[in-house]
C-alpha atoms as an extended CHARMM CRD file, in Angstrom:
* protein
*
        74  EXT
         1         1  MET       CA              0.0000000000        0.0000000000        0.0000000000  PROA      1               0.0000000000
         2         2  ILE       CA              1.3740000000        3.3970000000       -0.9970000000  PROA      2               0.0000000000
         3         3  GLY       CA              0.9270000000        6.2040000000        1.5150000000  PROA      3               0.0000000000
         4         4  GLU       CA              0.0240000000        9.7670000000        0.6020000000  PROA      4               0.0000000000
         5         5  LEU       CA              3.1760000000       11.0970000000        2.2890000000  PROA      5               0.0000000000
         6         6  GLN       CA              5.3740000000        8.7450000000        0.2290000000  PROA      6               0.0000000000
         7         7  VAL       CA              3.8060000000       10.0580000000       -2.9730000000  PROA      7               0.0000000000
         8         8  THR       CA              4.1100000000       13.6980000000       -1.8760000000  PROA      8               0.0000000000
         9         9  VAL       CA              7.7600000000       13.3430000000       -0.8790000000  PROA      9               0.0000000000
        10        10  GLY       CA              8.5720000000       11.5000000000       -4.0990000000  PROA      10              0.0000000000
        11        11  ARG       CA              6.9710000000       14.1660000000       -6.2750000000  PROA      11              0.0000000000
        12        12  ARG       CA              8.7820000000       16.9200000000       -4.4360000000  PROA      12              0.0000000000
        13        13  VAL       CA             12.1410000000       15.1600000000       -4.7030000000  PROA      13              0.0000000000
        14        14  ARG       CA             11.6080000000       14.6860000000       -8.4420000000  PROA      14              0.0000000000
        15        15  ARG       CA             10.5010000000       18.2890000000       -8.9880000000  PROA      15              0.0000000000
        16        16  LEU       CA             13.4420000000       19.7330000000       -7.0630000000  PROA      16              0.0000000000
        17        17  ARG       CA             15.9130000000       17.3920000000       -8.7610000000  PROA      17              0.0000000000
        18        18  ILE       CA             14.6970000000       18.4380000000      -12.2050000000  PROA      18              0.0000000000
        19        19  GLU       CA             14.5980000000       22.1520000000      -11.2760000000  PROA      19              0.0000000000
        20        20  ARG       CA             18.2350000000       21.8960000000      -10.2210000000  PROA      20              0.0000000000
        21        21  GLY       CA             19.2660000000       20.0270000000      -13.3470000000  PROA      21              0.0000000000
        22        22  ILE       CA             20.4670000000       16.9640000000      -11.4520000000  PROA      22              0.0000000000
        23        23  SER       CA             20.1340000000       13.5660000000      -13.0960000000  PROA      23              0.0000000000
        24        24  GLN       CA             18.5340000000       10.7600000000      -11.1640000000  PROA      24              0.0000000000
        25        25  GLU       CA             21.7960000000        8.8310000000      -11.3790000000  PROA      25              0.0000000000
        26        26  ALA       CA             23.8460000000       11.7550000000       -9.9950000000  PROA      26              0.0000000000
        27        27  LEU       CA             21.4430000000       12.3990000000       -7.1190000000  PROA      27              0.0000000000
        28        28  ALA       CA             21.3630000000        8.7190000000       -6.2120000000  PROA      28              0.0000000000
        29        29  ARG       CA             25.1600000000        8.5860000000       -6.2080000000  PROA      29              0.0000000000
        30        30  ASP       CA             25.4360000000       11.7500000000       -4.1150000000  PROA      30              0.0000000000
        31        31  VAL       CA             23.0940000000       10.4180000000       -1.4130000000  PROA      31              0.0000000000
        32        32  GLU       CA             24.4970000000        6.8750000000       -1.5350000000  PROA      32              0.0000000000
        33        33  MET       CA             21.3360000000        5.3210000000       -2.9200000000  PROA      33              0.0000000000
        34        34  HSD       CA             20.8300000000        3.0080000000       -5.8980000000  PROA      34              0.0000000000
        35        35  ARG       CA             19.3240000000        4.7660000000       -8.9140000000  PROA      35              0.0000000000
        36        36  THR       CA             16.4350000000        2.3030000000       -9.1970000000  PROA      36              0.0000000000
        37        37  TYR       CA             15.6310000000        2.8140000000       -5.5150000000  PROA      37              0.0000000000
        38        38  LEU       CA             15.5650000000        6.5940000000       -6.0370000000  PROA      38              0.0000000000
        39        39  GLY       CA             13.2310000000        6.0510000000       -8.9850000000  PROA      39              0.0000000000
        40        40  GLY       CA             10.9250000000        4.1300000000       -6.6550000000  PROA      40              0.0000000000
        41        41  VAL       CA             11.0930000000        6.9650000000       -4.1360000000  PROA      41              0.0000000000
        42        42  GLU       CA             10.1570000000        9.4930000000       -6.8170000000  PROA      42              0.0000000000
        43        43  ARG       CA              7.1920000000        7.3230000000       -7.8540000000  PROA      43              0.0000000000
        44        44  GLY       CA              6.0670000000        7.0440000000       -4.2290000000  PROA      44              0.0000000000
        45        45  GLU       CA              6.7160000000        3.3000000000       -4.1840000000  PROA      45              0.0000000000
        46        46  ARG       CA              9.5600000000        3.2890000000       -1.6420000000  PROA      46              0.0000000000
        47        47  ASN       CA              9.5040000000        4.2950000000        1.9860000000  PROA      47              0.0000000000
        48        48  LEU       CA             12.5470000000        6.3730000000        2.9710000000  PROA      48              0.0000000000
        49        49  THR       CA             14.4000000000        6.2470000000        6.2490000000  PROA      49              0.0000000000
        50        50  LEU       CA             14.7010000000        9.5450000000        8.0700000000  PROA      50              0.0000000000
        51        51  ARG       CA             18.4470000000        9.5860000000        7.3710000000  PROA      51              0.0000000000
        52        52  SER       CA             17.8270000000        9.1440000000        3.6290000000  PROA      52              0.0000000000
        53        53  LEU       CA             15.2840000000       11.9480000000        3.7540000000  PROA      53              0.0000000000
        54        54  GLU       CA             17.8600000000       14.1730000000        5.4550000000  PROA      54              0.0000000000
        55        55  ARG       CA             20.5080000000       13.3650000000        2.8340000000  PROA      55              0.0000000000
        56        56  LEU       CA             18.1110000000       14.0990000000       -0.0350000000  PROA      56              0.0000000000
        57        57  ALA       CA             17.0470000000       17.4210000000        1.5010000000  PROA      57              0.0000000000
        58        58  GLU       CA             20.6630000000       18.4010000000        2.1230000000  PROA      58              0.0000000000
        59        59  ARG       CA             21.7470000000       17.5600000000       -1.4250000000  PROA      59              0.0000000000
        60        60  LEU       CA             18.7390000000       19.3650000000       -2.9250000000  PROA      60              0.0000000000
        61        61  GLY       CA             19.4340000000       22.3990000000       -0.7280000000  PROA      61              0.0000000000
        62        62  VAL       CA             16.1130000000       22.4900000000        1.0890000000  PROA      62              0.0000000000
        63        63  PRO       CA             14.9710000000       21.9150000000        4.6610000000  PROA      63              0.0000000000
        64        64  VAL       CA             13.4410000000       18.4870000000        5.3040000000  PROA      64              0.0000000000
        65        65  ARG       CA             10.0940000000       20.1670000000        6.0050000000  PROA      65              0.0000000000
        66        66  GLU       CA              9.9750000000       21.2830000000        2.3710000000  PROA      66              0.0000000000
        67        67  LEU       CA              9.9590000000       17.6430000000        1.3060000000  PROA      67              0.0000000000
        68        68  ILE       CA              7.3490000000       16.5300000000        3.8310000000  PROA      68              0.0000000000
        69        69  GLY       CA              5.4400000000       19.7970000000        4.3460000000  PROA      69              0.0000000000
        70        70  ASP       CA              1.7190000000       19.7810000000        4.9370000000  PROA      70              0.0000000000
        71        71  ALA       CA              0.7140000000       21.3120000000        1.5850000000  PROA      71              0.0000000000
        72        72  PRO       CA             -0.4040000000       18.6210000000       -0.8730000000  PROA      72              0.0000000000
        73        73  GLU       CA              1.6610000000       18.3310000000       -4.0470000000  PROA      73              0.0000000000
        74        74  ALA       CA             -0.2480000000       19.3710000000       -7.1660000000  PROA      74              0.0000000000
């Protein structure tokens, strides 16, 4: 079962990654994650650990709350 928060976080990660011109492969490498796993995160299929969430936010240059914030992703 896919949770709403997983989908929201995944969409935000994808949007920020694309806005910053970072490839999925490069982001995955930078946060020590397999590219296919990151793809699953972006599709809302994978459940991140808090540490992974922190690493993604740090690499994307945003506070963690921007990835999990309470506003639904359009």
